C-alpha positions as CSV (number, residue, x, y, z in Angstrom):
1,X,0.0,0.0,0.0
2,X,1.4,3.4,-0.9
3,X,2.4,5.5,2.1
4,X,0.8,8.8,2.9
5,X,1.8,11.6,5.3
6,X,0.2,14.8,6.5
7,X,1.8,17.8,4.7
8,X,3.8,19.9,7.2
9,X,2.7,23.1,5.5
10,X,-1.0,22.8,4.8
11,X,-1.8,19.4,6.6
12,X,-3.4,17.9,3.5
13,X,-2.7,14.2,3.0
14,X,0.3,13.8,0.7
15,X,1.1,10.6,-1.1
16,X,4.6,9.1,-1.5
17,X,6.4,10.7,-4.5
18,X,9.8,9.1,-4.8
19,X,12.8,7.9,-2.8
20,X,16.6,7.8,-2.9
21,X,19.0,5.7,-1.0
22,X,18.4,7.5,2.2
23,X,15.0,9.1,2.3
24,X,11.4,9.0,1.1
25,X,9.8,12.1,-0.4
26,X,6.2,13.0,-0.4
27,X,4.3,15.6,-2.6
28,X,1.3,17.5,-1.4
29,X,-1.6,17.7,-3.9
30,X,-3.0,20.8,-2.2
31,X,0.0,23.2,-1.8
32,X,2.6,21.3,-3.9
33,X,5.2,21.1,-1.2
34,X,7.7,18.3,-1.6
35,X,8.9,17.1,1.8
36,X,10.8,14.2,3.4
37,X,9.5,11.8,6.0
38,X,10.0,13.5,9.4
39,X,11.5,10.4,10.9
40,X,14.6,11.2,8.8
41,X,14.9,14.8,10.0
42,X,18.4,15.5,11.4
43,X,18.8,16.4,15.1
44,X,20.0,20.0,16.0
45,X,23.5,18.5,16.7
46,X,23.5,16.7,13.3
47,X,22.4,19.9,11.6
48,X,25.1,22.0,13.2
49,X,27.8,19.5,12.3
50,X,26.8,19.9,8.6
51,X,26.4,23.7,8.8
52,X,29.9,24.0,10.3
53,X,31.3,22.5,7.1
54,X,29.8,25.3,5.0
55,X,32.3,27.9,3.8
56,X,30.3,31.1,3.7
57,X,33.1,33.6,4.0
58,X,31.7,37.2,4.1
59,X,34.8,38.4,2.3
60,X,34.5,35.9,-0.6
61,X,33.7,37.8,-3.8
62,X,32.0,34.7,-5.3
63,X,29.7,34.3,-2.3
64,X,28.9,38.0,-2.4
65,X,27.9,37.7,-6.1
66,X,25.7,34.8,-5.2
67,X,23.9,36.8,-2.5
68,X,23.7,39.9,-4.6
69,X,21.0,38.1,-6.7
70,X,18.8,38.7,-3.6
71,X,20.2,41.9,-2.2
72,X,20.2,43.7,-5.5
73,X,16.4,43.6,-6.2
74,X,15.6,44.0,-2.5
75,X,17.7,47.2,-2.1
76,X,16.0,48.6,-5.1
77,X,12.7,48.5,-3.1
78,X,14.0,49.9,0.2
79,X,14.5,53.4,1.5
80,X,17.8,54.4,3.1
81,X,18.0,53.8,6.8
82,X,15.4,51.0,6.9
83,X,15.9,48.2,9.4
84,X,15.7,44.5,8.8
85,X,16.3,41.0,10.2
86,X,18.5,38.3,8.7
87,X,16.6,35.2,9.7
88,X,18.8,32.1,9.7
89,X,22.0,34.1,9.3
90,X,24.3,31.2,10.1
91,X,27.8,31.4,11.4
92,X,29.1,33.9,8.7
93,X,26.5,36.6,8.2
94,X,27.7,37.9,4.9
95,X,24.3,39.0,3.8
96,X,23.8,41.3,6.7
97,X,27.2,42.8,6.2
98,X,26.3,43.6,2.6
99,X,23.1,45.3,3.7
100,X,24.8,47.3,6.4
101,X,27.4,48.5,3.9
102,X,24.5,49.7,1.8
103,X,23.2,51.8,4.7
104,X,20.6,49.6,6.4
105,X,20.3,48.4,10.0
106,X,20.3,44.6,10.3
107,X,19.6,42.4,13.3
108,X,20.6,38.7,13.3
109,X,18.7,35.6,14.3
110,X,19.7,32.0,14.0
111,X,18.5,29.1,16.2
112,X,22.0,27.7,16.4
113,X,24.4,30.6,15.8
114,X,22.5,33.7,17.0
115,X,19.7,32.5,19.2
116,X,18.7,35.8,20.7
117,X,14.9,35.5,20.7
118,X,14.4,39.1,21.7
119,X,14.9,40.1,18.0
120,X,11.8,38.1,17.2
121,X,9.7,40.4,19.3
122,X,10.2,43.4,17.0
123,X,8.9,44.2,13.5
124,X,11.1,45.2,10.6
125,X,11.0,46.9,7.2
126,X,12.5,43.8,5.6
127,X,13.3,40.2,6.6
128,X,15.9,38.2,4.6
129,X,15.8,34.4,4.6
130,X,18.5,32.9,2.3
131,X,19.0,29.2,2.0
132,X,16.8,28.7,5.1
133,X,13.2,27.7,4.3
134,X,14.3,24.3,2.9
135,X,15.5,23.5,6.4
136,X,12.1,24.2,8.1
137,X,10.9,21.2,10.0
138,X,7.6,22.9,10.8
139,X,6.9,25.2,7.8
140,X,3.3,25.7,9.0
141,X,4.7,27.5,12.0
142,X,7.8,29.1,10.5
143,X,6.3,30.8,7.5
144,X,3.7,32.8,9.4
145,X,6.3,33.7,11.9
146,X,8.3,35.3,9.2
147,X,5.3,37.4,8.1
148,X,4.6,38.5,11.7
149,X,8.1,40.0,11.8
150,X,7.2,42.4,9.0
151,X,5.7,45.9,9.4
152,X,2.9,46.7,7.0
153,X,4.5,47.3,3.7
154,X,7.6,45.3,4.7
155,X,9.5,43.0,2.4
156,X,10.2,39.3,2.8
157,X,13.2,38.2,0.7
158,X,13.7,34.5,0.3
159,X,16.3,32.4,-1.5
160,X,15.8,28.7,-2.0
161,X,16.4,26.4,-4.9
162,X,13.3,25.5,-6.9
163,X,12.8,21.7,-7.3
164,X,13.3,19.9,-10.5
165,X,11.0,17.4,-12.3
166,X,10.7,13.9,-11.1
167,X,12.7,12.7,-14.1
168,X,15.7,14.9,-13.1
169,X,15.2,14.4,-9.3
170,X,17.5,11.3,-8.9
171,X,20.5,13.4,-10.1
172,X,19.5,16.6,-8.2
173,X,22.3,17.4,-5.8
174,X,20.3,19.8,-3.7
175,X,18.2,17.0,-2.3
176,X,21.2,15.1,-1.1
177,X,21.9,17.5,1.8
178,X,20.3,15.8,4.8
179,X,19.4,19.2,6.3
180,X,17.2,20.0,3.3
181,X,13.7,18.6,4.2
182,X,11.3,20.9,2.3
183,X,11.5,21.6,-1.4
184,X,9.6,24.4,-3.2
185,X,8.1,25.0,-6.6
186,X,6.5,28.1,-8.2
187,X,3.1,26.6,-7.3
188,X,4.1,26.5,-3.6
189,X,5.3,30.1,-3.8
190,X,1.9,31.1,-5.2
191,X,0.1,29.1,-2.5
192,X,2.2,30.8,0.2
193,X,1.4,34.3,-1.1
194,X,-2.3,33.5,-1.1
195,X,-2.4,31.8,2.3
196,X,-0.3,34.4,4.0
197,X,-1.9,37.4,2.4
198,X,1.3,38.6,0.8
199,X,1.9,40.3,-2.5
200,X,4.3,38.4,-4.7
201,X,6.5,41.0,-6.4
202,X,9.3,38.9,-7.8
203,X,10.1,35.3,-8.5
204,X,13.1,34.8,-10.6
205,X,15.0,31.5,-10.3
206,X,15.7,30.9,-6.6
207,X,14.9,34.4,-5.5
208,X,11.5,35.4,-4.2
209,X,10.3,38.8,-3.0
210,X,7.0,39.1,-1.0
211,X,5.5,42.2,0.4
212,X,3.2,42.5,3.4
213,X,0.3,44.8,2.3
214,X,0.3,48.2,3.9
215,X,-3.2,47.5,5.2
216,X,-2.1,44.5,7.2
C-alpha cells in the first residue's frame, strides 16, 4: 500500500512521491510542497555538524555575487536607513554585512548561531531568509512567523532552490543535503502568497520577494 503523510505546510494528505538511497519524499496535492519523512529529520546537533562544514566567507567575492542576486532587487525596493532582520543568518552573516554596507540596520537571528529570541519580538521593514526555508521542520509554524516579523508594507526576501522534475530528481544534488527537508516550486510560492496574504512581487529562479500589504 502506498504510504501517505500529512503535509507539514498545509496538513493535507500527501502521497509518496519518490525515494533515494536515504529518504522517502512526499508531494502534497494541495499546496505542492515536496517534503521528506519527518523520521529522517536530522537532530540539531547533526544539523550544526553539517552547517559547520559550509564555507560562507563574508569576504569571498564569489559568495557575495551569489547573495547579490537577492540583495540587488531587495535594495531597489528599500528606503535608506530602513531596518531589517537576517533570519537564519548562520555562522558567517555575509548578507547582513552587505546590507549594512548599503546603509541599512540589520539584526541577526539563527536558532543555532545567533539564538537571541528578543529580536523576534520586533517588527522590521524587511526580513531576509537565504537558503533557510528548505530547512524548516515545521513550515506551517515558521512561514507565518516570518510574516509577523514584518511591518505593514515590509518585504520578505527568500532564496531557495526550486525543485526539478521527477525525471531529473534522482540526479539533483540539492536533495542530497540531509538538512534539506522541504522543497519548493513556483506553485508552492503562489500558494504561500495567497495563504499568508502577501503580494508576490518577484520570483526569478531561486529568489522570491514578497511584500506585506500596507493595510495589514
